[in-house]
N, C-alpha and C positions, 0 to 999 in steps of 0.2 A: 408537574406531571405526576399522576398517581402511579404507583408501582404496577398495578394490574393493567392499566392502560399502556404503560411503557413496554411491557413484555408481550402484550397481546399479539403483535405481528410475528413473533418468532414461531418456528416450527413446533408442532406438538411435542411435548416432553420437557421443554425448557422450564416451564413453571414448576414442574415436579423436581427438576434438577436444582433450581434455585431454592426451593423449599428444603431440599436435603442439605444444601450448603448452610442455610440459615439455622437449621436444627443442629448441625454439627458445631457451629460457631457460637451459638447462644449458650452452650454449656461451658464455654471457656471464658473465664473472667479476664484473661489477657486481651481478649477481643473487645474493643470498645465500640466499634461500629462496622456495619456491613452496608455496602452501597452497590448498586448497579451502575455501570459506566458505559463507555463506548457508544456505539450507534443507538443502543436502546435508550440511554440517557439523553442523547441528542435528538431523539424523536425521529431518527432516519432509518430505523431497523425495518427489515422485511423478513420474509420466510427464508432468505439465504443468509441471514445474519447469525452470528454466534453470540454467546453470552460473555460479557466482561464484568467482573466484579472487582471492587477494591475493598480490602479488609484493613481496617485501622486498628493497630495493636499497640500495647505498651512496649513490647520488645519483639522485633521481628525474628530474633535468633532461633527460637524453637520451630519456626516455620521454614527454615532452610532445608529441612529434611522432607523430601516429597512424600514420604509416608504419611505426613499429616493429612493428606487428601485421599488416603487409600479407601476410606469408606464410600467414596464416590464411584469406586470400581473403574478407575481409569485404565485403558489399555495402552495409551501413549501419554507420557509425561515429559515435557520438554521445558528446560529453564527458559525464562524470558530474558533475552540479552539485556544486560545493564541493570537488571532488577533482582537483587538478592532476595531469596525467599519467595519468588514469584514464578508461576508455572503456567504453561499452556497445556491443558488436559483434553484428551479425547476419551470419552467414557464408552463403555461397552455398547451402548445403544447407538453410537456414532455421533452423538451430540458433542459440541465443543464448548469449553469454558476456559477463559483466561483469568487467572487469579493473581492479582497484584496485592502484595502485602506491604504496607507502609507503617512506619512508626508514627505515633501521635505527634512527635516533634517535627515530622516531615510535612505535616498537613499544610502549613503556611506557604510552603513553596511547591506544593504538589503540581505536577502537570496534568493530573486527572481531575479537571474542574467541572466537567459535566457529570452529574451524579443524581441518582434517585435513591432515596433512603430505603433500606430494608429494615434496619434497626440502628439506633444511635443511643447508647446508654448515657452519654455525657452532654448532649446538645452541642456537638462539635461544629465549628464554623469552617466551611469550605470556601476558599477564595472564589470570587466571581470568575467565570470564563473570560479568557482574553478577548480583547476587541478584535474585530475582523482584521485579518492580515493585510488587507489592501489589495490593490490591483496587480496586474502582471508585472513580473520582474524582468526587464529586458536583459540584465546581466546574466540571470539564471538561464534565460533562453539562449543567449549567446554561448554560454558554456555547453549547452546541449548540442548546438550546431557544431562547435569546435570538436566535440567528441564524435559526432557523426562523421566529420571530415577525417578525423584521425583514424577511425575504423575503416573508412573508405580507402585510405591509403594502404591498409593492411590487406584488403581483399585480393588484389591481383596476384600477390606473391604467396600469401599464406593459404588461400583457398584455390585459386585457379591454377597457379603453377604447380602446386602440390597435388592437385586433383582431389582435394579433401572436401568432398561434397557434403559429408555430414557436418563438418564445420561450417560449410556454406549455409546449410539450413539454419544453424544457430545465428549466423551473421544476419540473415534476412529477418529473423525474429527480432534481433537486437535493434535493427534499423526501425522496425515497426514500433517498438517501445519508445525509441527516441522521438519519433513523430508524434506518438501519443502524448509524450511529456510536453512537447512544444504546444500542441493543441490545448491541453489541460491548463498549462500556465497562462496561455493567452486568454482563457476564459475567467480567470480570477477577477473579483472574489467569487468563490464557489460557495454554495450552501454547505453546511456541515454534513459530512457523510463518512462512511467507513472507508478504509484504505482499499478494500476489495471491490468497491463500487466504481468500476471503470467507466462504463458506458454513460453513466449519469454525469460525468465530468465534461462531456463533449456535446457540441451542437449536432443536429441531425446531419448536415453536410459533412462534418468531420467524421462522424461514425461511418458514413457511406464511403468516404475515402479509404479509411482503414479496412472496412469490411471487403472492399474490392481488391485489396492487395493479394497476390497469389501466395499460396502455401506450397513450396516446392517439394518434389521428391528429391532424393539424393542423387541427382544426375547432373552432368554439366549443363545440358540444355535447360533444365528446370531452374537450377540454382542461378545461373547467369541471368536468365530472363526475369526471375523474381527479384534478384538484386537490383537490376536496372529499373524495374517497376517501382520498388520501394524507394530507391535513390531518387528517381524522378519526382515521386510524390514529396519527398523531403525538400528538394530544391525548387519546387513550385509552391505547393500548399504550405510547406514549412516556412519558406521565405515570406509568403504573405502573412503568416501568423506573426513572425518576428517583426516585420516592418509595420504591421498594424498597431503595435504597441510602442513604436518609436525606436525599435532596435535596428541595428545595421548588419546586413548580411556580409560575411567576410569574403568578398569577391576574390581577393588576392589568394587566400588559402584555397578556395574552390578551384581557381585557375591552375594552381600547382598540382592539386590532386587530379584534376581532369587531364593534365598533361601526362601524369604518371600512368593513368589508366590507358591512355592512347598508346604510350610506349609499350604497354602489354597487349596492345591490339584489342582493347575493350572500348566500346563507344561511351562517350559522355556528352549528353545534351543533344 
């Protein structure tokens, strides 16, 4: 894929931002190559995507100081967890760029294998992207269900008994995320896409289920009704998703949690 084609879907201004990065780094002989990565390199970028770049250098140490990127005029500079000398920048125009710096010796084992070259002084060889990760993982889906039931056992005492309806709003949201994770896992293998592309991971019926879930106000009536709605979606649609890939729904755990809800005078099923 050509660089111009790769960045074309991005919001206006990213081509100029990338040009500024390239101009900054071409002057530094420590820098051996600059690449565009992320959704742009995978060919899945759109107008909502940001820019991800990988900078291959002889020695990452000089880049641990975020001031190395001050000429880009960032208003927010956050370290990227687990990556020394790498930062997530938001520049004054509001555009976003993640800069990952790696040593030349790291290239053979790099996790950033989808790349489009901006410049490469040495003809470096990037390993091929990994093969498709395969289909759904019933064990992973089972772990999500267990977490759902664990959180369900917390709700009667921590939210209802305490009348903490703000916490209840968070709990409803968390349940929705768990259902999303079940749906997305059941649809694997998925085409390559960015982590922020949520709806694209779902089928149309799955999107409709999630879109129909209520978003409660912080009141007892709203929170309890919304919690029951999202719980019911999990134990019906979520169960179908688990069993469709050969997983087993933990009926015994659900029965125990259901009994606990009823002791707190909350309906289950």
